[in-house]
DOSEKE-431445 format. One record per residue (C-alpha): x, y, z; residue in three letters. Coordinates in steps of 0.1 Angstrom, whole numbers, padded with zeros to 4 digits, always signed. Example, Ala and Ser with C-alpha at 12.3 -4.5 7.8 and 13.67 -1.06 7.14 Angstrom:
2
+0123-0045+0078Ala +0137-0011+0071Ser 
END
This chain:
593
+0038+0102+0570Met +0051+0137+0575Thr +0043+0156+0607Val +0044+0194+0601Glu +0047+0217+0631Val +0041+0254+0628Ala +0030+0285+0647Asp -0006+0287+0636Ile -0020+0305+0666Ser -0021+0339+0648Gly +0002+0354+0674Gly -0021+0346+0703Gln -0013+0319+0728Val -0044+0301+0742Pro -0052+0311+0778Lys -0038+0284+0801Glu -0052+0265+0830Leu -0041+0277+0864Val -0015+0259+0887Arg -0035+0259+0919Ser -0036+0224+0934Ile -0011+0198+0946Asp -0016+0160+0945Trp -0041+0162+0973Arg -0064+0183+0952Gly -0062+0158+0924Ala -0068+0130+0949Phe -0100+0146+0961Trp -0112+0153+0925Val -0105+0116+0917Ala -0122+0105+0949Ser -0154+0102+0929Gly -0140+0071+0912Val -0148+0045+0939Pro -0185+0056+0936Ala -0184+0041+0900Leu -0189+0007+0917Val -0225+0018+0921Leu -0229+0019+0883Phe -0223-0018+0876Ser -0220-0038+0909Ile -0256-0050+0903Gly -0250-0057+0866Gly -0218-0076+0872Ile -0235-0096+0899Ala -0262-0105+0875Gly -0237-0116+0849Met -0211-0135+0869Thr -0229-0146+0901Gly -0206-0159+0928Lys -0175-0150+0908Val -0184-0113+0910Ala -0161-0105+0940Phe -0131-0121+0922Val -0139-0102+0891Val -0138-0068+0909Trp -0105-0077+0928Ala -0087-0090+0897Ala -0098-0060+0876Ser -0086-0036+0903Met -0052-0052+0905Val -0048-0049+0868Met -0058-0013+0869Gly -0033-0006+0897Phe -0004-0022+0877Val -0014-0003+0846Gln -0013+0030+0864Ser +0025+0029+0867Phe +0027+0032+0830Thr +0004+0062+0831Tyr +0024+0078+0858Ala +0056+0076+0838Glu +0043+0091+0806Ile +0024+0119+0825Ala +0058+0129+0840Gly +0070+0137+0805Leu +0044+0164+0801Phe +0044+0188+0830Pro +0026+0215+0810Asn -0003+0194+0795Lys -0036+0186+0809Ser -0062+0160+0799Gly -0047+0128+0812Gly -0031+0097+0799Ala -0048+0099+0764Ser -0030+0132+0757Ile +0004+0118+0768Tyr -0001+0086+0748Gly -0012+0105+0717Ala +0022+0122+0716Ala +0038+0087+0712Ala +0017+0077+0684Trp +0017+0109+0663Val +0051+0099+0648Arg +0035+0068+0633Tyr -0001+0079+0624Ser -0019+0112+0624Lys -0052+0093+0629Ile -0042+0069+0656Ile -0030+0096+0679Ala -0063+0116+0681Pro -0081+0083+0684Leu -0066+0079+0718Ser -0079+0113+0729Val -0113+0108+0713Trp -0119+0073+0728Cys -0108+0085+0762Asn -0133+0113+0761Trp -0161+0090+0748Leu -0153+0066+0777Ala -0154+0093+0805Trp -0181+0117+0794Thr -0210+0092+0797Pro -0203+0091+0835Val -0223+0124+0836Leu -0254+0109+0820Ser -0253+0075+0836Leu -0245+0088+0871Gly -0273+0114+0869Cys -0298+0087+0858Ser -0290+0065+0887Ile -0291+0094+0912Ala -0324+0105+0897Ala -0338+0070+0902Ala -0326+0070+0939Tyr -0344+0104+0944Ile -0376+0090+0927Leu -0374+0059+0950Asn -0373+0082+0979Ala -0402+0106+0970Ile -0423+0081+0951Gly -0415+0046+0959Pro -0429+0017+0940Ile -0446-0007+0965Pro -0433-0042+0970Ala -0455-0071+0958Ala -0457-0083+0994Asp -0464-0049+1009Ser -0495-0044+1031Pro -0511-0020+1006Gln -0506-0043+0976Val -0520-0073+0996Leu -0550-0052+1006Ala -0555-0041+0969Trp -0553-0077+0958Ala -0579-0089+0983Gln -0602-0060+0972Ala -0599-0070+0936His -0598-0108+0941Ala -0626-0114+0915Gly -0609-0095+0887Ser -0590-0125+0875Ile -0605-0160+0871Thr -0588-0194+0865Ala -0599-0194+0828Asp -0584-0161+0821Ser -0558-0160+0791Pro -0534-0143+0814Arg -0535-0172+0838Val -0528-0196+0810Ala -0499-0174+0798Glu -0484-0173+0833Trp -0487-0210+0838Leu -0469-0216+0805Ala -0440-0196+0817Ala -0440-0211+0853Asn -0442-0248+0850Ser -0453-0268+0881Gly -0474-0240+0894Lys -0512-0239+0899Thr -0540-0216+0888Ala -0542-0202+0923Thr -0505-0194+0923Asp -0511-0176+0890Ala -0540-0155+0902Ile -0521-0145+0933Ser -0490-0135+0913Ala -0510-0115+0887Leu -0531-0097+0913Leu -0499-0087+0931Ala -0486-0075+0898Leu -0517-0055+0891Asp -0516-0041+0926Gly -0481-0028+0922Val -0490-0012+0889Ser -0521+0004+0903Ala -0503+0018+0934Leu -0472+0030+0916Thr -0470+0068+0918Pro -0478+0085+0884Thr -0444+0102+0884Ile -0427+0068+0880Arg -0444+0061+0847Thr -0450+0096+0833Trp -0430+0106+0802Thr -0432+0137+0780Leu -0419+0119+0750Phe -0405+0085+0742Ser -0392+0068+0711Gln -0372+0039+0700Ser -0340+0045+0680Leu -0321+0014+0667Gly -0308-0007+0697Pro -0320+0018+0723Val -0350+0039+0735Thr -0349+0075+0746Phe -0374+0091+0769Ser -0380+0125+0784Leu -0393+0112+0817Asn -0390+0122+0853Ala -0355+0106+0856Val -0344+0127+0826Phe -0355+0160+0841Phe -0342+0153+0876Ile -0309+0141+0861Gly -0307+0172+0840Ala -0310+0194+0872Val -0282+0174+0888Leu -0260+0179+0858Met -0265+0216+0858Leu -0256+0218+0895Ile -0223+0200+0886Thr -0217+0224+0858Phe -0221+0253+0882Ala -0196+0239+0907Ile -0170+0232+0879Gln -0174+0266+0865His -0153+0280+0895Arg -0121+0262+0883Gly -0101+0232+0896Ile -0093+0247+0930Leu -0129+0254+0938Gly -0139+0219+0925Thr -0112+0202+0946Ala -0124+0221+0978Asn -0160+0211+0972Val -0151+0175+0964Gln -0129+0172+0996Lys -0160+0176+1018Tyr -0183+0156+0996Ile -0155+0129+0993Gly -0152+0125+1031Leu -0190+0121+1033Leu -0189+0094+1007Val -0157+0075+1013Ile -0164+0070+1051Val -0198+0054+1044Pro -0184+0032+1017Met -0158+0021+1041Leu -0185+0014+1067Ile -0204-0007+1042Val -0173-0026+1035Gly -0162-0032+1071Val -0193-0034+1094Val -0209-0066+1079Pro -0176-0084+1085Ile -0173-0072+1121Leu -0209-0080+1129Thr -0208-0114+1115Gly -0233-0108+1086Gln -0210-0125+1060Ile -0223-0159+1049Asp -0192-0177+1037Trp -0212-0200+1016Ser -0220-0171+0993Asn -0185-0174+0979Tyr -0187-0210+0969Ser -0188-0229+0946Pro -0167-0205+0927Leu -0184-0211+0894Ala -0201-0188+0868Pro -0239-0186+0863Leu -0256-0210+0840Lys -0271-0180+0823Ala -0272-0143+0830Ala -0295-0133+0859Ala -0304-0170+0865Leu -0297-0180+0901Pro -0281-0213+0891Glu -0244-0220+0888Thr -0230-0235+0857Gly -0198-0251+0845Pro -0165-0234+0835Trp -0173-0240+0798Asp -0172-0215+0769Ile -0206-0200+0780Asn -0194-0195+0816Gly -0161-0180+0806Trp -0180-0157+0783Thr -0201-0144+0811Leu -0171-0139+0834Val -0151-0121+0807Leu -0182-0099+0802Gly -0179-0091+0838Gly -0142-0083+0836Met -0150-0061+0805Phe -0175-0039+0823Ile -0156-0038+0856Ala -0126-0022+0838Ala -0147+0009+0832Trp -0148+0015+0869Ser -0117+0000+0884Thr -0091+0015+0859Tyr -0107+0050+0861Ala -0086+0064+0889Phe -0061+0073+0861Glu -0081+0105+0859Thr -0059+0118+0888Ala -0033+0127+0862Ile -0057+0148+0842Cys -0045+0179+0860Tyr -0008+0179+0854Thr -0007+0214+0841Ser -0027+0226+0872Glu -0003+0210+0897Phe +0020+0234+0915Lys +0048+0209+0914Asp +0040+0183+0886Pro +0074+0165+0891Lys +0062+0151+0924Thr +0024+0157+0924Asp +0018+0136+0893Thr +0029+0102+0907Phe +0016+0109+0942Lys -0019+0117+0928Ala -0023+0085+0908Ile -0006+0063+0934Phe -0027+0073+0964Tyr -0059+0074+0943Ser -0051+0038+0932Gly -0046+0027+0968Leu -0080+0041+0978Leu -0097+0024+0948Cys -0077-0009+0956Leu -0092-0009+0991Leu -0128+0000+0982Leu -0132-0019+0950Tyr -0122-0052+0967Thr -0139-0046+1001Leu -0174-0033+0990Val -0181-0060+0964Pro -0168-0087+0988Phe -0191-0077+1016Thr -0220-0069+0992Phe -0219-0105+0980Gln -0213-0120+1014Gly -0244-0104+1029Val -0269-0106+0999Leu -0259-0140+0984Gly -0267-0152+0949Leu -0305-0147+0951Asp -0301-0112+0966Gly -0276-0101+0941Met -0299-0112+0912Leu -0329-0093+0925Ala -0343-0069+0899Gly -0336-0037+0918Pro -0300-0048+0924Ile -0293-0058+0888Val -0308-0026+0874Asp -0290-0005+0901Gly -0320+0012+0915Ser -0320-0008+0948Gly -0283-0008+0955Val -0283+0021+0978Ala -0311+0007+0999Asp -0295-0027+1001Ala -0261-0012+1012Met -0281+0008+1039Ala -0297-0024+1053Lys -0263-0042+1052Met -0251-0019+1080Val -0283-0023+1101Gly -0300+0008+1088Gly -0337+0012+1089Ser -0362+0040+1084Gly -0343+0074+1088Phe -0309+0057+1086Leu -0318+0042+1053Val -0328+0076+1040Asn -0295+0090+1052Ile -0275+0062+1035Met -0295+0067+1002Val -0286+0104+1004Met -0249+0096+1008Leu -0251+0073+0978Met -0265+0102+0958Ile -0237+0123+0970Leu -0213+0095+0959Ala -0228+0096+0924Leu -0226+0135+0924Met -0189+0131+0933Leu -0183+0107+0904Ser -0202+0130+0880Ile -0180+0159+0891Met -0149+0138+0887Thr -0160+0129+0851Ala -0168+0164+0840Met -0135+0177+0854Ala -0115+0150+0836Gly -0134+0147+0804Ser -0136+0186+0798Ser -0098+0188+0803Arg -0093+0160+0777Thr -0113+0181+0752Leu -0094+0213+0761Tyr -0059+0198+0757Gln -0070+0179+0726Gly -0079+0213+0711Ser -0047+0230+0723Val -0026+0202+0708Asp -0044+0203+0675Gly -0065+0171+0676Trp -0100+0186+0682Leu -0118+0218+0671Pro -0103+0251+0682Arg -0133+0264+0701Tyr -0126+0238+0729Leu -0094+0256+0741Asp -0113+0284+0758His -0110+0289+0796Val -0128+0314+0818Asn -0114+0337+0844Ser -0113+0309+0870His -0092+0288+0846Gly -0121+0264+0838Ala -0124+0250+0803Pro -0160+0262+0799Thr -0164+0256+0762His -0154+0219+0767Ala -0177+0218+0797Met -0207+0231+0776Trp -0199+0204+0751Thr -0199+0178+0778Asp -0232+0191+0791Leu -0251+0192+0758Ile -0237+0158+0746Phe -0248+0142+0779Asn -0282+0156+0779Leu -0288+0135+0748Gly -0272+0104+0764Leu -0294+0111+0796Leu -0326+0107+0775Ala -0313+0073+0765Ile -0300+0062+0799Ala -0333+0072+0815Ala -0354+0050+0793Ala -0346+0015+0806Asp -0319-0008+0818Ala -0312-0021+0784Thr -0305+0014+0770Ser -0284+0022+0801Phe -0261-0008+0797Phe -0259-0002+0760Phe -0244+0032+0767Ile -0221+0017+0793Leu -0209-0011+0770Ala -0201+0012+0741Val -0184+0037+0764Ser -0162+0009+0778Asn -0153-0004+0743Cys -0139+0032+0737Cys -0122+0030+0770Tyr -0105-0003+0761Ile -0093+0012+0728Ile -0078+0042+0747Phe -0063+0018+0772Asn -0046-0003+0745Phe -0031+0027+0728Leu -0018+0042+0760Asn -0003+0011+0777Leu +0016+0006+0745Asn +0027+0042+0744Ser +0047+0035+0775Gly +0073+0014+0757Trp +0070+0037+0726Leu +0080+0067+0746His +0109+0046+0761Arg +0122+0039+0725Ile +0116+0073+0709Asp +0120+0096+0739Asn +0144+0077+0761Gly +0166+0108+0764His +0139+0128+0782Ile +0142+0130+0819Thr +0114+0112+0838Arg +0104+0124+0872Pro +0091+0088+0877Phe +0103+0058+0858Lys +0081+0027+0861Ala +0099-0006+0869Pro +0104-0024+0835Thr +0085-0054+0848Leu +0054-0033+0854Leu +0057-0016+0821Leu +0058-0050+0804Ala +0029-0062+0824Leu +0009-0032+0813Gly +0017-0040+0777Thr +0005-0076+0783Leu -0027-0063+0799Phe -0034-0041+0769Ser -0040-0074+0750Phe -0058-0091+0778Val -0082-0061+0779Asn -0086-0064+0741Ala -0097-0100+0747Ala -0122-0088+0774Phe -0137-0064+0748Met -0139-0090+0720Gly -0155-0116+0743Ala -0175-0094+0767Gly -0190-0065+0749Ala -0217-0085+0732Lys -0227-0100+0765Val -0242-0066+0774Trp -0256-0057+0740Asn -0251-0075+0707Pro -0247-0042+0689Met -0221-0027+0714Ala -0189-0036+0696Leu -0202-0024+0662Thr -0216+0007+0677Ser -0183+0015+0695Ala -0164+0010+0662Ala -0187+0036+0645Ile -0184+0060+0675Ala -0145+0057+0675Ala -0145+0063+0638Ala -0162+0096+0641Leu -0128+0111+0651Ile -0118+0109+0614Ile -0141+0138+0602Pro -0135+0157+0634Val -0097+0155+0631Phe -0098+0162+0594Ile -0118+0194+0600Phe -0094+0206+0626Arg -0061+0196+0610His -0067+0201+0574Tyr -0095+0228+0573Val -0087+0249+0604Gln -0049+0243+0606Asp -0041+0236+0569Arg -0023+0203+0576Gly +0001+0216+0603Gln +0002+0210+0641Phe +0005+0239+0666Pro +0041+0248+0674Gln +0037+0241+0711His +0022+0207+0706Met +0054+0188+0717Leu +0073+0216+0734Asp +0075+0195+0765Asp +0097+0170+0748Leu +0119+0197+0734Asn +0114+0182+0699Leu +0119+0199+0665Thr +0100+0195+0634Ala +0129+0173+0622Asn +0134+0152+0653Ser +0097+0143+0655Ile +0100+0125+0621Gln +0124+0099+0637Ala +0106+0066+0642Arg +0130+0044+0661Lys +0104+0016+0667Ala +0101+0010+0630Gly +0073-0013+0620Ile +0067-0026+0655Leu +0039-0001+0664Pro +0019-0012+0633Tyr +0024-0049+0642Leu +0010-0042+0677Val -0021-0025+0663Leu -0027-0054+0639Leu -0022-0079+0668Ala -0047-0060+0689Gly -0073-0061+0662Val -0067-0099+0658Cys -0071-0104+0695Val -0105-0087+0695Val -0118-0105+0665Leu -0106-0140+0677Ile -0120-0135+0712Ala -0153-0123+0697Asn -0155-0154+0675Trp -0143-0179+0701Phe -0163-0169+0732Phe -0201-0173+0727Gln -0231-0176+0750Leu -0251-0208+0749Ala -0281-0207+0727Gly 
END
């Protein structure tokens, strides 16, 4: 493979991002990452049961270890933005023109859905506040059921169907349950069921419902804030971050101090017999598959603080700010991702964690409010703070993913139009691309929980691909670019552990993706492969087979020196081994039945 580098900018250098923040600014921009626990804490609880708190802690420790590799490779590129995927792509470009942009593409596909998924959850919280669905045992539902007691008789086909699904129950039980169900349906506000348009599309459904339109407004608000540049974004997120981090710490600490923790909720430490079934099972293939499914989806949240190094070219002093940004962001996440799930499980218990509103995420904020003794007005305040938490994660995602698109364009991986920045130094063309793409994803995420977790699973498959390539880029940079000064050099043991974890994560993906949706792995492979026509258009149509001259200026490489491949065949063997791990794990780990 020949890598050609030339000046193809036509004499014009793309307008650059502005060096306006230090590591504290990146820390506050990345402070939205702990809020990602709200995306899947219910789903992981429904998948792993009493093992959930261990899943979160183990995943966070893995993410923290991996961050040292990212911190090292980021230090090699003080003038690049876009995060670890950009820095990792520079290691792989010697060995494959396609593998390098795959890292950038998969990182973007992993990060950008945070916008749509976060907006859909926040919209659901808002709907719960303005138009709550009544509980089956609420006074108004009980009154409705009493008023319509004669509408269902013992010989009704609905009663027979209910009894068939609930063995050991009586016709009276069936009538009571069905009346409550009908009462909930009758008293549910119209806005909760209204939709302008809905349609099934393959494994998912998309819907232009109230969640979609509220979520779209939230997304536009995020865009408006980001439009002011990274300094303005960091200043806004500092205050929102304080309003969010403090309540999450309260949720994590108060139940322990007030004695609400039921220690029996942590034992026996065994997986569920089946997903969402409140019954523990053995540590067999089925149990391990469920737990690995939990580890797979947790990685999407716990590893995400690596976004703190997306802003290297916007740091005032990248030599010191880069490591500090990811290290202190990692410490914050290590605290919250272990503490919050621990207390969440200790208070709610298995039955509480498997409740419908917890598993689908719509009732997580309300449950957390009640964990700290909130009621009435305090619950509403807590829910509002959870909405702010989601907005914080959305802003973090747009800031990071748009810079990945921007730098991918500057370096010759993605179409040229993405390298535009406005007068505030914000990559607005990349931000518009994020916005439009996520409006489409929002219509899917707003439809139902199945569609929501399909997007999450596909997104995380792409994240694991990026993770694999970038953890292995650490040792590749050591071999090929060992002569380059590193502001921070990771301990060799941690670099080796990161490499090992890249294969462990590949096993999580192979075993766990299908747990969330049987089409997730295949769909992710198709989504990842879309980089091929995108890269071909940029590289061979727009750039005529040459990379921009400035692509690897940070490494002081020439067109000749970039051809040197000191690692030989080893990178190709690693790629082959990674694919084998995914396929073997997918074949070996299966759900019962």
